[in-house]
C-alpha positions as CSV (number, residue, x, y, z in Angstrom):
1,M,11.4,-20.1,-3.2
2,Q,11.4,-22.5,-0.3
3,R,8.0,-23.7,0.8
4,D,6.7,-23.0,4.3
5,P,5.1,-25.9,6.1
6,H,2.6,-23.5,7.7
7,P,1.8,-21.2,4.8
8,G,-1.1,-19.4,6.5
9,R,0.9,-18.5,9.7
10,G,1.8,-14.9,10.0
11,D,0.0,-13.9,6.8
12,P,-2.6,-11.3,7.7
13,A,-4.3,-11.6,4.3
14,G,-4.5,-15.4,4.3
15,S,-2.2,-17.8,2.4
16,G,-2.6,-16.1,-1.0
17,P,0.4,-13.8,-0.9
18,L,2.6,-16.6,0.3
19,H,1.5,-18.9,-2.5
20,A,1.9,-16.2,-5.1
21,V,5.6,-15.9,-4.2
22,Q,6.1,-19.6,-3.9
23,A,4.7,-20.2,-7.4
24,R,7.2,-17.9,-9.1
25,R,11.0,-17.7,-9.6
26,P,12.8,-15.0,-7.7
27,D,13.9,-13.3,-10.9
28,D,10.4,-13.3,-12.5
29,G,9.1,-9.9,-13.6
30,T,6.0,-8.4,-11.9
31,W,3.2,-5.9,-12.6
32,C,5.3,-3.4,-10.6
33,E,7.5,-3.1,-13.7
34,A,10.8,-2.1,-12.0
35,W,10.7,-5.0,-9.6
36,T,11.2,-8.7,-9.8
37,V,9.5,-11.2,-7.4
38,R,12.6,-11.0,-5.2
39,D,12.4,-7.2,-5.1
40,V,8.8,-7.4,-4.0
41,L,9.7,-9.9,-1.3
42,I,12.6,-7.7,0.0
43,H,10.1,-4.8,0.2
44,Q,7.6,-6.9,2.0
45,T,10.1,-8.3,4.4
46,A,11.2,-4.8,5.4
47,N,7.5,-3.7,5.5
48,A,6.8,-6.5,8.1
49,E,9.8,-5.6,10.1
50,E,9.4,-1.9,10.5
51,P,5.8,-1.7,12.0
52,G,6.8,-4.5,14.4
53,R,9.9,-2.6,15.4
54,V,8.0,0.7,16.0
55,L,5.1,-0.9,17.8
56,K,7.3,-3.1,20.0
57,A,9.4,-0.1,21.1
58,F,6.2,1.8,21.9
59,L,4.9,-1.1,24.0
60,A,8.3,-1.1,25.8
61,G,8.0,2.6,26.7
62,A,10.9,3.6,24.4
63,P,9.4,5.0,21.2
64,V,11.5,5.1,18.0
65,E,11.1,7.0,14.8
66,T,10.2,5.2,11.5
67,R,13.1,4.4,9.3
68,G,13.1,5.2,5.6
69,F,13.2,2.6,2.7
70,D,16.9,2.2,3.4
71,R,15.7,-0.4,5.9
72,E,15.5,-2.8,2.9
73,A,19.3,-2.7,2.4
74,P,20.2,-5.7,4.6
75,Y,17.7,-7.9,2.9
76,H,19.3,-7.4,-0.5
77,R,22.4,-9.2,0.8
78,L,20.5,-12.4,1.9
79,S,20.2,-15.6,-0.2
80,D,16.7,-16.4,-1.5
81,T,16.3,-19.0,1.2
82,D,17.3,-16.7,4.0
83,L,15.2,-13.9,2.6
84,W,12.1,-16.2,2.6
85,S,12.8,-17.2,6.2
86,A,13.2,-13.5,7.2
87,F,9.9,-12.6,5.6
88,L,8.1,-15.4,7.5
89,R,9.8,-14.5,10.7
90,N,9.0,-10.8,10.4
91,C,5.3,-11.5,9.6
92,V,5.0,-13.8,12.6
93,E,6.6,-11.3,14.9
94,L,4.4,-8.5,13.6
95,T,1.3,-10.6,14.2
96,D,2.4,-11.4,17.8
97,I,3.3,-7.7,18.5
98,A,0.0,-6.5,17.0
99,A,-1.9,-9.0,19.2
100,A,0.0,-7.7,22.3
101,A,-0.9,-4.1,21.4
102,A,-4.6,-5.1,20.9
103,R,-4.5,-6.7,24.3
104,D,-2.6,-4.0,26.2
105,L,-3.5,-0.7,24.5
106,P,-6.8,1.1,24.0
107,P,-7.6,1.1,20.3
108,D,-7.4,4.9,20.0
109,T,-3.8,5.0,21.4
110,E,-1.7,7.1,19.1
111,V,1.7,5.9,18.0
112,R,4.3,7.9,15.9
113,W,4.7,6.6,12.4
114,T,6.3,8.3,9.4
115,G,6.2,11.8,10.9
116,R,2.6,11.6,12.0
117,T,0.5,9.6,14.5
118,V,-1.7,6.5,13.8
119,T,-3.7,4.4,16.1
120,A,-2.4,1.1,17.3
121,P,-4.6,-1.1,15.1
122,F,-3.1,0.6,12.0
123,F,0.0,-1.5,12.0
124,A,-1.6,-4.9,11.4
125,E,-4.2,-3.5,9.0
126,H,-1.5,-1.7,7.0
127,M,0.6,-4.9,6.6
128,R,-2.5,-6.7,5.5
129,E,-3.1,-4.0,2.9
130,Q,0.5,-4.2,1.7
131,L,0.3,-8.0,1.3
132,I,-2.9,-7.7,-0.8
133,L,-1.5,-4.9,-2.9
134,H,1.8,-6.5,-3.6
135,R,0.2,-9.9,-4.2
136,W,-1.4,-8.1,-7.2
137,D,2.1,-7.1,-8.3
138,L,2.8,-10.8,-8.7
139,T,-0.5,-12.1,-10.0
140,G,-2.2,-9.2,-11.8
141,D,-6.0,-9.2,-12.1
142,D,-6.8,-12.8,-11.0
143,G,-10.1,-13.4,-9.1
144,P,-8.6,-13.3,-5.5
145,A,-6.7,-10.1,-6.2
146,V,-9.7,-8.3,-7.6
147,R,-12.0,-9.4,-4.8
148,A,-9.5,-8.3,-2.2
149,L,-8.8,-4.9,-3.8
150,N,-12.6,-4.3,-4.1
151,E,-13.1,-4.5,-0.3
152,P,-14.2,-1.0,1.0
153,W,-11.7,-1.1,3.9
154,M,-8.8,-1.2,1.3
155,T,-9.9,2.2,-0.1
156,E,-10.6,3.6,3.3
157,H,-7.2,2.6,4.7
158,S,-5.4,4.0,1.7
159,V,-7.2,7.4,1.8
160,V,-7.8,7.9,5.6
161,S,-4.9,5.9,7.2
162,V,-2.2,6.3,4.6
163,G,-3.5,9.6,3.2
164,R,-1.2,12.4,2.2
165,P,2.0,10.3,1.4
166,L,0.2,8.8,-1.6
167,P,0.0,12.1,-3.7
168,A,3.0,13.8,-2.0
169,R,5.7,12.0,-4.0
170,G,3.9,12.5,-7.3
171,R,3.3,16.2,-6.5
172,A,7.0,16.8,-6.0
173,A,7.8,15.0,-9.3
174,L,5.4,17.1,-11.3
175,S,7.3,20.3,-10.3
176,L,4.0,22.4,-10.3
177,A,4.3,26.1,-10.8
178,P,2.9,28.4,-8.0
179,A,-0.3,29.0,-10.0
180,D,-0.8,25.4,-10.9
181,R,-3.5,23.4,-9.2
182,I,-4.8,19.8,-9.7
183,E,-8.3,18.8,-8.5
184,A,-9.6,15.3,-9.3
185,R,-12.5,13.1,-8.3
186,L,-12.0,9.3,-8.6
187,R,-15.5,7.7,-8.5
188,T,-16.8,4.3,-7.9
189,P,-20.6,4.2,-8.2
190,G,-22.3,3.7,-4.8
191,T,-19.3,4.8,-2.8
192,P,-17.8,8.1,-1.6
193,D,-15.5,9.9,-4.1
194,V,-11.8,10.0,-3.6
195,V,-10.9,13.7,-3.9
196,L,-7.3,14.7,-4.8
197,T,-6.0,18.2,-4.7
198,A,-2.5,19.4,-5.2
199,G,-0.5,22.7,-5.7
200,A,3.1,23.6,-5.8
201,D,3.6,23.1,-2.1
202,T,0.7,20.9,-0.9
203,A,-1.2,17.7,-1.7
204,D,-4.3,16.3,-0.1
205,I,-6.5,13.2,-0.4
206,R,-9.9,12.6,1.2
207,L,-13.2,10.9,0.9
208,A,-16.3,13.0,0.0
209,A,-19.8,12.6,-1.2
210,P,-20.1,12.4,-5.0
211,E,-20.5,15.8,-6.6
212,G,-20.2,17.1,-10.1
213,P,-18.4,15.2,-12.9
214,A,-15.9,12.5,-12.1
215,T,-12.3,12.8,-13.4
216,I,-12.1,9.0,-13.6
217,E,-14.9,6.5,-12.9
218,S,-14.0,2.8,-12.3
219,D,-14.7,-0.2,-10.2
220,A,-13.3,-0.1,-6.6
221,A,-10.3,-2.4,-7.4
222,T,-9.2,-0.3,-10.3
223,R,-9.5,2.9,-8.3
224,L,-7.4,1.3,-5.5
225,L,-4.7,0.4,-8.0
226,L,-4.7,3.9,-9.4
227,L,-4.2,5.4,-6.0
228,W,-1.0,3.3,-5.7
229,G,0.3,4.2,-9.1
230,R,-0.8,0.9,-10.8
231,R,-2.9,0.0,-13.8
232,P,-5.3,-3.0,-14.3
233,S,-4.6,-5.1,-17.3
234,D,-7.9,-4.1,-18.9
235,P,-7.9,-0.3,-19.5
236,S,-11.7,-0.4,-20.3
237,R,-12.3,-0.8,-16.5
238,R,-11.8,3.0,-16.1
239,H,-13.6,5.8,-17.9
240,S,-13.0,9.5,-18.3
241,S,-14.0,12.5,-20.3
242,A,-11.5,14.8,-18.5
243,G,-9.1,15.0,-21.4
244,A,-5.6,13.7,-22.0
245,E,-3.7,16.6,-20.3
246,E,-5.8,16.4,-17.1
247,L,-5.4,12.6,-17.0
248,R,-1.7,12.9,-17.4
249,R,-1.5,15.2,-14.5
250,V,-3.6,13.0,-12.3
251,R,-1.6,9.9,-13.2
252,G,1.6,11.9,-12.5
253,L,0.2,12.9,-9.1
254,L,-0.5,9.2,-8.3
255,G,3.0,8.0,-9.0
256,G,2.9,5.3,-6.5
257,Y,5.6,3.4,-4.6
């Protein structure tokens, strides 16, 4: 991948995600097993474009609806060099639009996003989270990745700001019967539990005070990875006495993206 003369510019998580891409071949495999480095970069380029597009339209007084993942299609047709340039350009543009929103909008201003409303600061924070998460897809459990994933705001953003989309796809894939119900507590000592519930037609995720036995106990970084359908390289970082069938259902619920 082409090197950027200003690697920190437009990178809400610092220069780490940029360097992680630059250090690898586009066709290298990643910890997101179905994706190569190029696939991750395509996803991130579209991830940077869409929040900027939605927030820019809102600032202009002409709100638009969020597009689906078909927004990635144009980037598949780009060369590696042009894709890298588009990624940097979209990150810089999102940074500038988020700064304009912070300047011009009250922080509690609600903006339509993926069929719900979020506050204006969500967009920059969400891109920062995506950069951190997908950097892990490239590097695995190196020190910077684990430290970033351990940050409390990462879990809070995933549960509170992203919320129901995380278990919704997994619930649909499980094809639960009307009488089936999944309830799970993901626990990191010293923090609120992440509580998951799902039935045939509904799925929910929330933070709650620790209560009763945990379904899975782990460090915060491992729990964050589990929420997004990923696994740390060391399985001993998570612990459970819930039984194989219950763990299978919880892992199916957290199918990830």
